[in-house]
C-alpha positions as CSV (number, residue, x, y, z in Angstrom):
1,X,-4.0,8.9,12.2
2,X,-6.9,10.1,14.4
3,X,-7.0,13.6,16.1
4,X,-9.4,15.7,18.0
5,X,-8.8,19.4,18.0
6,X,-10.6,21.5,20.6
7,X,-13.8,19.3,20.2
8,X,-17.0,20.1,22.2
9,X,-20.3,18.8,22.0
10,X,-23.3,20.6,23.6
11,X,-26.9,19.7,23.3
12,X,-29.9,22.0,23.0
13,X,-30.8,21.5,26.7
14,X,-27.4,22.9,27.7
15,X,-25.8,19.7,28.4
16,X,-22.1,19.5,27.7
17,X,-21.2,15.9,26.8
18,X,-17.6,16.8,25.4
19,X,-15.7,19.9,26.6
20,X,-12.7,21.2,24.6
21,X,-11.2,17.7,23.9
22,X,-7.8,17.4,22.4
23,X,-6.7,14.0,21.8
24,X,-4.4,12.1,19.3
25,X,-4.3,8.5,18.4
26,X,-1.3,7.2,16.5
27,X,-1.6,4.8,13.7
28,X,-1.9,1.2,14.8
29,X,-2.5,2.2,18.4
30,X,-5.2,0.9,20.7
31,X,-6.7,3.7,23.0
32,X,-9.3,2.8,25.5
33,X,-11.7,5.4,26.6
34,X,-12.8,4.9,30.2
35,X,-15.1,6.5,32.6
36,X,-18.4,6.5,34.3
37,X,-21.7,6.5,32.5
38,X,-22.6,9.8,30.8
39,X,-19.0,11.2,30.9
40,X,-18.8,11.6,27.1
41,X,-16.5,8.8,26.0
42,X,-19.1,7.3,23.6
43,X,-20.0,10.6,22.4
44,X,-16.3,11.1,21.5
45,X,-16.2,8.0,19.6
46,X,-19.4,8.6,17.7
47,X,-18.1,11.8,16.4
48,X,-15.4,10.1,14.5
49,X,-17.9,8.5,12.1
50,X,-20.4,11.4,12.4
51,X,-23.1,9.6,14.3
52,X,-22.6,12.7,16.4
53,X,-21.6,16.1,14.9
54,X,-19.3,18.3,17.0
55,X,-20.5,21.7,18.2
56,X,-17.0,23.1,18.0
57,X,-13.6,22.0,16.8
58,X,-12.5,19.3,14.3
59,X,-12.1,15.6,14.1
60,X,-9.3,14.7,11.6
61,X,-8.9,11.1,10.1
62,X,-5.4,10.9,8.5
63,X,-5.2,14.7,8.3
64,X,-8.7,15.2,6.8
65,X,-11.7,16.8,8.5
66,X,-14.3,14.0,8.8
67,X,-17.0,16.8,8.2
68,X,-15.7,16.9,4.6
69,X,-16.7,13.2,4.0
70,X,-20.1,11.9,2.9
71,X,-21.5,10.4,6.2
72,X,-22.6,7.2,4.6
73,X,-19.3,6.7,2.8
74,X,-17.3,7.5,5.8
75,X,-19.1,5.0,8.0
76,X,-18.6,2.2,5.3
77,X,-14.8,3.0,5.7
78,X,-14.6,2.8,9.5
79,X,-15.2,-0.5,11.5
80,X,-17.8,-0.2,14.2
81,X,-18.6,-2.7,16.8
82,X,-21.2,-2.2,19.5
83,X,-22.3,-4.3,22.5
84,X,-25.6,-5.4,20.9
85,X,-23.5,-6.7,17.8
86,X,-26.3,-5.6,15.3
87,X,-26.2,-8.6,13.0
88,X,-28.8,-9.0,10.4
89,X,-31.0,-11.8,11.8
90,X,-32.1,-12.9,8.2
91,X,-28.6,-13.2,6.9
92,X,-26.1,-16.1,7.4
93,X,-22.9,-15.4,9.4
94,X,-20.9,-15.4,6.1
95,X,-23.3,-13.0,4.4
96,X,-23.4,-10.6,7.6
97,X,-19.6,-10.6,7.4
98,X,-19.5,-9.8,3.7
99,X,-21.9,-6.9,3.9
100,X,-19.7,-3.9,4.0
101,X,-17.3,-5.0,1.1
102,X,-20.5,-5.8,-1.0
103,X,-21.7,-2.2,-0.2
104,X,-18.4,-0.8,-1.4
105,X,-18.7,-2.6,-4.6
106,X,-16.8,-5.7,-4.0
107,X,-17.9,-8.7,-6.0
108,X,-20.1,-11.1,-4.0
109,X,-17.7,-14.0,-4.5
110,X,-14.6,-12.1,-3.4
111,X,-16.6,-10.5,-0.5
112,X,-17.4,-13.9,0.7
113,X,-14.0,-15.2,0.3
114,X,-12.7,-12.3,2.5
115,X,-15.4,-13.0,5.0
116,X,-14.4,-16.6,5.3
117,X,-10.9,-15.5,5.9
118,X,-11.9,-13.1,8.6
119,X,-14.2,-15.7,10.4
120,X,-11.3,-18.0,10.7
121,X,-9.1,-15.2,11.9
122,X,-11.5,-14.6,14.8
123,X,-11.7,-18.3,15.6
124,X,-15.0,-19.3,13.8
125,X,-14.4,-22.1,11.2
126,X,-16.4,-20.7,8.3
127,X,-17.2,-24.2,7.3
128,X,-18.9,-24.8,10.4
129,X,-20.3,-21.4,11.2
130,X,-20.6,-19.6,7.9
131,X,-24.0,-20.9,7.1
132,X,-25.5,-20.5,10.4
133,X,-27.9,-17.6,11.4
134,X,-27.3,-15.2,14.3
135,X,-29.9,-16.8,16.6
136,X,-28.0,-20.1,16.2
137,X,-24.8,-18.7,17.9
138,X,-23.7,-17.9,21.4
139,X,-23.3,-14.4,22.6
140,X,-19.5,-14.7,22.3
141,X,-19.7,-16.1,18.9
142,X,-22.0,-13.2,17.7
143,X,-19.4,-10.8,19.2
144,X,-16.7,-12.4,17.2
145,X,-18.9,-12.2,14.0
146,X,-19.3,-8.5,14.7
147,X,-15.5,-8.1,14.9
148,X,-15.1,-9.9,11.7
149,X,-17.6,-7.8,9.9
150,X,-16.0,-4.6,11.1
151,X,-12.8,-5.6,9.7
152,X,-14.2,-6.8,6.4
153,X,-13.4,-3.8,4.5
154,X,-10.0,-3.4,5.9
155,X,-10.8,-0.1,7.7
156,X,-8.1,2.1,8.8
157,X,-9.9,2.9,12.1
158,X,-11.9,0.6,14.3
159,X,-14.5,1.9,16.9
160,X,-15.6,-0.4,19.6
161,X,-18.3,0.6,22.1
162,X,-18.3,-1.8,25.1
163,X,-18.3,-4.8,22.6
164,X,-17.8,-7.5,25.4
165,X,-20.1,-6.0,27.9
166,X,-22.9,-8.1,27.3
167,X,-21.3,-11.5,28.0
168,X,-20.4,-13.3,31.1
169,X,-17.0,-12.8,32.7
170,X,-15.4,-16.2,31.4
171,X,-16.4,-15.4,28.0
172,X,-15.5,-11.8,28.2
173,X,-12.1,-12.7,29.2
174,X,-11.7,-15.3,26.3
175,X,-12.8,-12.6,23.9
176,X,-10.3,-10.0,25.3
177,X,-7.5,-12.5,24.7
178,X,-8.6,-13.2,21.2
179,X,-9.0,-9.5,20.3
180,X,-5.4,-9.0,21.7
181,X,-4.2,-11.7,19.4
182,X,-6.2,-10.2,16.5
183,X,-4.8,-6.8,17.2
184,X,-1.2,-8.1,17.3
185,X,-1.8,-9.3,13.7
186,X,-3.8,-6.6,12.1
187,X,-2.7,-3.5,13.9
188,X,-5.7,-1.4,13.6
189,X,-6.1,2.1,14.9
190,X,-8.8,1.4,17.5
191,X,-10.9,3.5,19.9
192,X,-12.3,1.2,22.4
193,X,-14.9,2.5,24.9
194,X,-15.6,0.8,28.3
195,X,-16.6,1.5,31.8
196,X,-14.3,-1.2,33.2
197,X,-10.8,0.1,34.4
198,X,-9.6,-3.5,34.2
199,X,-10.5,-4.1,30.7
200,X,-9.1,-0.6,29.7
201,X,-5.7,-1.6,31.5
202,X,-5.6,-5.0,29.8
203,X,-6.4,-3.9,26.2
204,X,-5.1,-0.3,25.9
205,X,-1.7,0.8,24.6
206,X,-2.9,4.1,26.3
207,X,-5.8,4.9,28.4
208,X,-8.0,8.2,28.4
209,X,-9.6,8.5,31.7
210,X,-12.7,10.7,31.5
211,X,-14.1,12.9,34.1
212,X,-17.2,14.9,33.2
213,X,-16.6,15.7,29.3
214,X,-13.0,16.0,30.0
215,X,-10.1,13.8,29.8
216,X,-8.3,13.8,33.3
217,X,-5.4,11.6,32.4
218,X,-4.1,10.2,29.1
219,X,-1.3,7.9,29.6
220,X,0.0,4.3,29.4
221,X,-1.8,1.8,31.8
222,X,1.1,1.4,34.0
223,X,1.3,5.2,34.4
224,X,-2.3,5.6,35.2
225,X,-2.2,3.0,37.8
226,X,1.2,3.9,39.2
227,X,1.0,7.7,39.1
228,X,-2.8,9.0,38.9
229,X,-2.8,12.5,37.9
230,X,-5.3,13.7,40.4
231,X,-7.6,12.4,43.2
232,X,-10.4,11.8,40.7
233,X,-8.1,9.4,38.6
234,X,-6.9,7.8,41.8
235,X,-10.4,7.3,43.0
236,X,-11.6,6.0,39.7
237,X,-8.8,3.4,39.2
238,X,-9.4,2.2,42.6
239,X,-7.4,1.6,46.0
240,X,-6.4,-1.8,44.5
241,X,-4.5,-0.1,41.6
242,X,-1.3,-1.6,42.8
243,X,-2.9,-5.1,42.2
244,X,-4.1,-3.9,38.8
245,X,-0.6,-2.7,37.8
246,X,0.6,-6.3,38.3
247,X,-1.1,-7.1,34.9
248,X,0.7,-4.4,32.9
249,X,4.1,-4.7,34.6
250,X,6.4,-7.3,32.8
251,X,9.2,-9.4,34.4
252,X,12.6,-8.0,33.4
253,X,16.0,-9.5,33.9
254,X,16.9,-7.0,36.5
255,X,14.1,-8.4,38.7
256,X,15.6,-11.9,38.8
257,X,17.5,-13.5,41.7
258,X,20.4,-15.9,40.9
259,X,20.3,-19.0,43.2
260,X,22.9,-21.8,43.0
261,X,22.7,-23.7,39.6
262,X,23.7,-27.3,39.2
263,X,23.2,-29.9,36.3
264,X,21.7,-33.3,36.2
265,X,25.1,-34.8,35.4
266,X,26.8,-33.1,38.5
267,X,27.7,-35.1,41.6
268,X,25.7,-34.4,44.5
269,X,28.8,-33.9,46.6
270,X,29.7,-30.8,44.4
271,X,26.2,-29.5,44.2
272,X,25.8,-29.8,48.0
273,X,29.2,-27.9,48.5
274,X,27.9,-25.0,46.1
275,X,24.7,-24.7,48.0
276,X,26.4,-24.4,51.3
277,X,29.0,-22.2,49.9
278,X,26.2,-19.8,49.1
279,X,24.4,-20.3,52.3
280,X,21.2,-21.8,50.8
281,X,19.5,-25.3,50.9
282,X,18.5,-25.7,47.4
283,X,19.6,-25.2,43.8
284,X,18.1,-24.9,40.3
285,X,18.7,-28.0,38.3
286,X,19.4,-27.6,34.6
287,X,19.7,-30.0,31.8
288,X,22.4,-30.2,29.2
289,X,20.8,-27.5,27.1
290,X,20.5,-25.0,30.1
291,X,16.8,-25.7,30.2
292,X,14.9,-25.9,33.5
293,X,14.7,-29.4,34.9
294,X,13.7,-28.7,38.5
295,X,15.3,-28.2,41.7
296,X,17.4,-30.2,44.3
297,X,17.9,-29.8,48.1
298,X,20.7,-30.7,50.4
299,X,20.2,-34.3,51.4
300,X,19.5,-34.8,55.0
301,X,18.8,-31.3,55.6
302,X,21.7,-29.7,57.7
303,X,23.5,-33.1,57.9
304,X,27.1,-32.1,57.3
305,X,28.1,-35.4,55.7
306,X,27.8,-34.9,51.9
307,X,26.8,-37.8,49.7
308,X,29.2,-39.9,47.9
309,X,30.9,-38.4,45.0
310,X,29.4,-40.9,42.5
311,X,25.8,-39.9,43.5
312,X,24.5,-37.7,40.5
313,X,22.1,-34.8,40.9
314,X,19.7,-36.6,38.5
315,X,18.9,-39.1,41.1
316,X,17.9,-36.4,43.6
317,X,16.3,-33.6,41.4
318,X,12.7,-32.9,41.6
319,X,10.7,-31.5,38.7
320,X,9.6,-27.9,38.6
321,X,6.4,-26.7,36.9
322,X,6.4,-23.1,38.2
323,X,8.0,-21.1,35.5
324,X,7.2,-18.4,33.0
325,X,8.7,-16.7,30.1
326,X,10.6,-13.3,30.4
327,X,8.2,-10.5,29.7
328,X,5.3,-12.3,31.3
329,X,3.4,-9.8,33.7
330,X,3.9,-9.7,37.3
331,X,0.3,-10.8,37.7
332,X,0.9,-14.0,35.8
333,X,4.0,-14.5,38.0
334,X,1.9,-14.0,41.3
335,X,-0.9,-16.3,40.0
336,X,1.8,-19.0,39.1
337,X,3.3,-18.8,42.5
338,X,-0.2,-19.3,44.1
339,X,-1.2,-22.2,41.7
340,X,1.8,-24.1,42.5
341,X,2.2,-23.0,46.2
342,X,5.8,-22.1,45.2
343,X,8.2,-19.9,47.1
344,X,9.9,-18.9,43.7
345,X,9.4,-19.4,40.0
346,X,11.8,-19.8,37.4
347,X,12.0,-17.4,34.4
348,X,13.2,-18.5,30.9
349,X,14.1,-16.8,27.7
350,X,12.5,-17.5,24.3
351,X,14.6,-20.6,23.8
352,X,13.5,-22.0,27.2
353,X,17.0,-21.4,28.8
354,X,17.1,-20.6,32.4
355,X,17.6,-16.8,33.3
356,X,16.9,-16.6,37.1
357,X,14.1,-16.8,39.6
358,X,11.3,-14.6,40.9
359,X,10.4,-14.6,44.6
360,X,7.6,-12.8,46.4
361,X,10.3,-10.2,47.5
362,X,11.7,-9.6,44.2
363,X,8.2,-9.4,42.8
364,X,7.3,-6.7,45.1
365,X,10.6,-4.9,44.5
366,X,9.9,-5.2,40.7
367,X,6.4,-3.5,41.2
368,X,7.9,-0.8,43.4
369,X,10.7,0.0,40.7
370,X,8.1,0.2,38.0
371,X,6.0,2.6,39.8
372,X,9.0,4.8,40.7
373,X,10.3,4.6,37.1
374,X,7.2,6.1,35.8
375,X,7.1,8.7,38.4
376,X,10.5,9.8,37.7
377,X,10.6,9.0,34.0
378,X,13.6,6.8,34.2
379,X,14.4,3.1,33.2
380,X,13.4,0.5,35.9
381,X,17.1,-0.6,36.2
382,X,18.1,3.0,37.3
383,X,15.7,2.9,40.3
384,X,17.4,2.3,43.7
385,X,14.9,1.3,46.4
386,X,14.9,2.5,49.9
387,X,15.0,-0.5,52.3
388,X,12.4,-0.4,55.1
389,X,14.4,-0.4,58.5
390,X,14.3,-3.7,60.2
391,X,13.1,-5.4,56.8
């Protein structure tokens, strides 16, 4: 969809902003361009809609050199979201959103109908916000309007230049969540510029890490964090890259441990025997649909005398709120453990059936397997971990 072929940008004073860039972005892919100020990432993006012209090389949009387009028409066909939003202060939210379709010749009524749909899509009720003016909105709401306006003409490519950088951290995280939800629905080809590696990791399908005018590494977030291409990338992503990688590493079935499982209707005598047989003091309790109910411990601690046969598990089971779905991130798993002060968390499938548990030890092993799998280019399930002596 979008390709840079040996693209360079040099200014008259000799400054080289972009140096022999080769980059390809697939249709529907969200690529984050990340690096320090002045590294060339914004210049790269601005060459797509010809706000900057390359000194050398070509930028191709769906196989066609953007230099062959009329610049004004090109910009109306490419969504563009910037940090300052750039809404027209004298126009309502609805009319701001409808601007580009109207410029492209869409009837005003149709453009406003499309604008209303998009406002709803970005979480702004058009009946409530459509008639307001930009100065009547919060910073986060203005950013949402900016995204809706960029999508109004249904552009094939969306350019975003630090769009969430001017809002506070709480609002920023909320906007990131909303954008990920939106991207899952519309699947635009997106170039997203940021200086924040955590934002790049969280949003990008792939990350381009910029040095000075050059891309030092272009790979998946997990690969960039787990196997930096060189010392520069390792330094840029930070010494805590292992923690950052938790957010892009999903929980897989192979990561789970299998504790004893009992059911609410089982007798405590049978449940206790099962726990002792496996050398543990607790078991997971499931309902009749194999859904998670909670957990149960051996009554009386190490007392060898089992409860009477008629005593059911239901009378001893405790509810368990520490759980998450398969495919959630290891960061979410770790956060859930801390939130509930839990030594383990249950993992459920999409129908809420119990699959196994994740412990601190198995979480650590999952992270190690993920990193090793990327380094060796194999599946996580194929990784065999070395055990630390004495561990």
